[in-house]
N, C-alpha and C positions, 0 to 999 in steps of 0.2 A: 504493500500500500504506500509506504514512504517513497519507494522508487517511482511509483506511478505519479504521486502528488508532486514530487520534485520536478519531474520532467514535464508534466502538464503546466505547472506554474512557470517553469523556465520558458516554455514555448510562448506562453501568454505575455511574459514580462519583456521579451525581446522586442515585441511590437509596441509594448507600452512605453518603452524608453526611447523609441525611434525619434530622432530629431528633437529631443528634449533640450530646451534652452534653460540653463540654470539661472534662476532669478532669486529664489529663496534658499538661503544657506544656513544650516545649523552647524556650528563649530563647537565641539565638546572639548573642553580644556582651555582655560584662559591664561595660561602661562605665556612665556615670551613668544613661542611659536603660534599658539592659538590666537593670541591678541594681535600678533602681526598679520596673520592671514585675515582676521576680521577687519583690521584697518584697511588693508588693500582692497578687500571685497566691497566694503562699505564706500570707499572712495571712488569706486568704479560703478556705483549705482545699484549694487545688490542689496537686498534686504537680508540682514544678518542677525541671527540669534546666537549669542555667546552663552554657553552653558558651563557652569562649574558647581562645586559642592556647596558653596555658601556665598551670601551676598557681599561679605567683606572682600573676598578674593575678587569678585566680579567688579566691585567699585574701584578697586586698585587697578584692575585691567583697563577699565574705561578711562580712568585718570591718565594712565600711561599712553593710551591711544590718543587722547586729547593733546597731551604734551608732544607726542610724535607728529601729530598733524600740524601743530603750531610751528614746528621746525621745518616741515615740508613747505608750509605757506611762506615762511621767511625767504626761502629760496625761489619758489615758483611764482609768488605773487608780491615780490619786493616793491614793485611800483604800482600795485593795485591792492591796497590793504582791504578795501571793502569786498572785493571779489574773494580775497583770501578768507575773510570772516565767513562769507557765505559758503565757501567750500567746506570749512570746518563744521559749520552748523549742519549742512546737508549730510555730510559723512556721519556725524554723530547721531543724527535723526534716523539714519539707516541701521543703527545698531540697537538691539534690545538685549536684555539679559534674562536668564532663567536658571533656577536650580533644579528644574524638573525636565529632563530630556524627553521623557515619555510624552509630555503634554505639548511639546513644540515640534516634534518630528513629523506630525501629521500634515503640516503645511510646508514641508521642505522638499526642494528638488534635489538637494545634496546634503548628506550628513557626513561631516568630516571630523575624525577624531585626532586630537593632538594631546594625548594624555601620556601617562607613564609607559615606558617601554617594557610592558609585561604582557606576554601573549595571552594569559588566562584572563586578565582584566579586560583586555580589548575584545576577546571572544565573548565574554559575558555581557559586555556593553552592547555589542552589535546583535548578539543572539536575542536579547530582550527587545531592542528597538525594531528588529526585523518584523516582529509580529504587529507593530503599531504603524510603521511607515507605509505610505501609499505604494502601489505597485510600481509607479514610475521612478520612485526615489532612488538615487544612486548613493551607495555607501562607499566611503573612501577612508583610507588610513594614511596619516602623515609619517608613519614609521620610517626610520632611516636604515633599519637593519633586520627587522623581522619579516617572515614570509607572509606575503599577502594571501596566498592560498590557505595557509594555516589559520589566519585571522578570519577569513571569509567562511571557513568550514562550519562556523557556528550559525550560519544563516541559510536561508533558502533562496537567496538572490545572487547566486554565484556569477551570473551574467551581468549583474548591475553592481559589481564590487570590484574596486581597483585601488591602486596606491596613488597618492597625490603628494609627493614629497617636495616640500618647500625647503629653502635654505635660510639660515639665520645670518643677519637680520632680514626678515621677510620683505619689509618695504624697500630695501636696498638691493637685495640679491635678485637677479633677473631670471634665474633658472628654476624650472619645475620639472621633476621627473614624474612622468605619467606611466604607471606600472600596470600592465595587464597580466592576468593569469591565463591559463589555458582555457578557462571558462568565460572570461570577460568578453562581452559582445563588442563588436566594432562600433556599434551605436554608442555604447557607454564610453569607450575610449574617445570617440569623436566629440562627444559632449564635454569631456574633461579637457581635451586639447583646446577646444574653442573657449571654454571657461578660462583656462590659463592665459590665453591670448588676450581676452577681454580685460583680464587683470593687469595687462601690460607686461606679462612674463613671456619668456621663451621656453616652450615645453619641448622635452625630448621623450620619445617613446622607449620604454625599457621592458625587458622580460623580468619575470619574478625569480631572479637569481640573487644569491647573497650580495647585499650592498648595492644592487641595481647597477648603475654605471659609476657614479662619482665615488661612493664609498668603497666599491669593489676595487677601484684603482688606488684610492687615497690611503685607505687603512693599511694594506700590505706595504705600501711605500713608507708610511710613518713607522710601522713596526720594524721594518728592515733597517731604518736609520737608528732605532733604539738598539737593535741587535749589533749593529756596527759599532756603536758607542760602547756597548756592553763588552764586546770582544776586544776593545782597545785599539780598533783600527782607525780611530780618529777622535780628536776631542770634540765635545759638543759644539764648541764655537766654530771649529774648522768644518765640521759636517754642514752646519747651517750656512756658513759663508760660501762654501763650495756650491751648494744648491741655489743660493740666491744669485750669485754672480755667474755661475756656470750655466744655469737654466733660466735665469731671469725671473725666478719666483719671488714674490714679495716677502715671503717668510721661509726660513729654513724648516726642515721637518721636525726638529726637536722643539723649536719655538712654537710651531704650529700645533704640535701635540699638547703643549701647555695651554694653548688657547682653546683647543677642542675640549680638553679635560681628560686627564689620564684615566679617571674612573670610567668615563664614557668609552674611551678606546678599549679598556680592559673588558668592559661589559660586552661590547660588540665582538671582540676577538674571542672571548670565552664562549659566546653563543655559537659563533662560526666553527670553532675548533671542535665543539661537541657534535654539531650537526654534520661537519665534514672533516672527520679525523684523518682522512687520507690526503688532505691538502696541506702541504708543509708550510705554505705561506700564512696559514692561520695558526701556526704553533705559538704557544704562550712564551712570554719573555719574563725571566726571573726578575730582572731589574724593574720592569713595569709593575709586576705584582708587588715587589718590595715597596716602591714609592706609594702605591695606592694603599697598602697596608699601614704605612706610616702617616697617611692623611695628606700626603704631598700630591695634590690632584692637579696642580698647574696654577694658572693665573688666578683662578677664583679663590684659592686658599692661600695665595701669596708665595707659594713655592711648588715647583715641580722639577723639571730639569734645570730651570733657572729660578732665581729669587726675585720677587716683585715687591715693591714698596706699597 
């Protein structure tokens, strides 16, 4: 019976999602990523509902969005202050908040999560909302490292489920990775590609493989730099200078690791090494494990590979 229901629903949903224009967006998680996505979506005329666990967190997020919009206006509308004020007002009017995701998804074209990188929590979230959202609603995850297929498995809308990976800070970074699984419909992908373009972003299409494109290339590069330093094959300063001057990169790999967060790097690499033990590029680093255990997580804690004031 479950097999029959799934395939009938899937057949109906593919036509339901055809040519969907995303206008109403629910974003779950109002941290830096969620608030950034909400800001960009609201600034481009979308109706946005930002969802989190309590009102205090949401008020802080809205205050942050307002502050960011004022900075945008200073640059974009420096000679037109009235137009700038109107831009801020309109964007803020496009954002509402809620602590009850179940009550707001019924009016959503897109439900996007930007919550903690925990597969079970994401599955539980989408599994519950799947029963409440309309047939045409697209579900998407902003995960940077977890399998979209695994997250989607808790729902019955596999053809309307994809990854939509933004980069931090969202208002500044132009790239969005649009990740399709083997079950994601072309209509869903087209809707998300078009949505990304309307946001002023440049989307790239990715397969649901570890790290998609950017992190699959970036993380092994960063971890190899850590191993090189660990082996004594270069000082951290020389490794960073070499990559900055030799490749024209704005940051060296160890400096960038501190910026990303050593705990974030370790979390992703640990997940990949368990899921893909045969891949040597995902092997753990003793030095990285040691720094994280000591609470030296990079720039955010004041020390990682380097010390920060």
